[in-house]
Each structure stands twice: as C-alpha cells, then as structure tokens.
C-alpha positions as CSV (number, residue, x, y, z in Angstrom):
1,M,5.0,-0.2,1.5
2,V,5.3,0.0,-2.3
3,L,2.3,0.8,-4.6
4,Q,3.1,-0.5,-8.0
5,Y,1.4,-0.4,-11.1
6,K,1.0,-1.7,-14.8
7,E,-1.7,-1.2,-18.0
8,R,-4.4,-3.7,-18.2
9,K,-3.0,-5.7,-20.5
10,E,-1.2,-9.3,-19.9
11,K,2.3,-8.1,-21.4
12,S,2.6,-5.3,-19.4
13,S,4.9,-5.1,-16.4
14,W,5.1,-3.6,-12.6
15,K,6.5,-0.2,-12.4
16,D,6.7,1.6,-9.1
17,Y,3.7,4.2,-8.6
18,P,4.6,7.8,-9.5
19,G,1.5,9.4,-8.8
20,K,-1.8,10.1,-9.9
21,K,-0.4,13.3,-11.9
22,H,2.4,11.3,-13.3
23,L,0.1,8.7,-14.6
24,E,-0.3,9.0,-18.6
25,K,-4.6,7.7,-18.3
26,N,-6.7,7.7,-15.6
27,P,-6.2,5.6,-12.9
28,E,-9.1,3.2,-14.2
29,H,-6.9,1.9,-16.8
30,Y,-4.2,0.2,-14.4
31,D,-4.2,-2.0,-12.2
32,F,-2.4,-2.2,-8.9
33,R,-0.5,-3.8,-6.0
34,L,0.8,-3.2,-2.4
35,L,4.2,-4.9,-1.6
36,T,6.4,-4.5,1.3
37,H,9.0,-1.8,1.9
38,D,11.8,-4.7,1.0
39,K,9.2,-5.5,-2.7
40,K,9.7,-9.5,-0.9
41,K,5.9,-10.1,0.1
42,V,2.9,-8.8,-1.7
43,L,0.3,-7.6,0.8
44,V,-2.2,-6.9,-1.8
45,E,-2.9,-8.6,-5.1
46,K,-3.5,-7.4,-8.3
47,G,-7.0,-4.8,-7.5
48,S,-8.6,-1.5,-8.7
49,Y,-6.6,1.7,-7.2
50,D,-8.8,2.6,-4.5
51,A,-9.4,-1.0,-3.3
52,V,-5.2,-1.3,-2.6
53,L,-5.4,2.3,-1.4
54,R,-8.5,1.4,1.5
55,R,-6.2,-1.6,2.2
56,M,-3.3,0.2,2.7
57,R,-5.2,3.1,4.7
58,Q,-6.2,0.0,6.8
59,I,-2.6,-1.6,7.6
60,E,-1.3,2.0,8.2
61,F,-4.0,2.6,10.9
62,F,-3.4,-0.9,12.6
63,K,0.4,-0.4,12.5
64,N,0.6,2.9,14.6
65,K,-2.8,2.2,16.5
66,K,-0.6,-0.7,17.6
67,G,2.2,1.0,18.1
68,E,0.2,3.8,20.4
69,R,-1.0,0.7,22.6
70,R,2.5,-0.5,23.1
71,L,3.3,2.8,23.9
72,G,1.1,3.3,26.6
73,I,1.4,-0.2,28.3
74,I,6.0,0.7,28.3
75,E,5.0,4.3,30.3
76,G,2.3,2.9,32.5
77,I,4.8,0.1,33.9
78,L,7.8,2.8,33.7
79,E,5.9,4.8,36.2
C-alpha cells in the first residue's frame, strides 16, 4: 500500500508520503489517501491522517488474519 499526501489547496498534486518527520507542516494541513502497491486503485479517498491510517491498519489486520486462518486450514489438511 502507498500513502500519499497533498496540501489542502486544490492546485497541489499528490506526493508519496515521506514520513511524519519530513513534512513541513503538521499533518492537519494536508489531505491523505491510500493506494494499492501498484498505484492503480484508490483504497481510501481523500481524508485526514488519522482516518486514513485507521483504515490502513484495518486492511492490514484483516489481510494478516485471513492468511493465518488459511495456514491453519492447510496445516490441518496436511496432518
């Protein structure tokens, strides 16, 4: 997943998020969005830093949870 940001001006363009320490202003002055790794699909539309990160954590949690469940099923079959 790719996190992008832009200033809350309409003419600014989306940039890849370098990290909180590298931003010139506080995160409240920016809009954020979340894209797939190949940047073809928008997972979370424009929103605040907290809202986008909350959704990213949810996606990661369910992605990993689903993988654990599959692994348990596969191990049960192999035994």
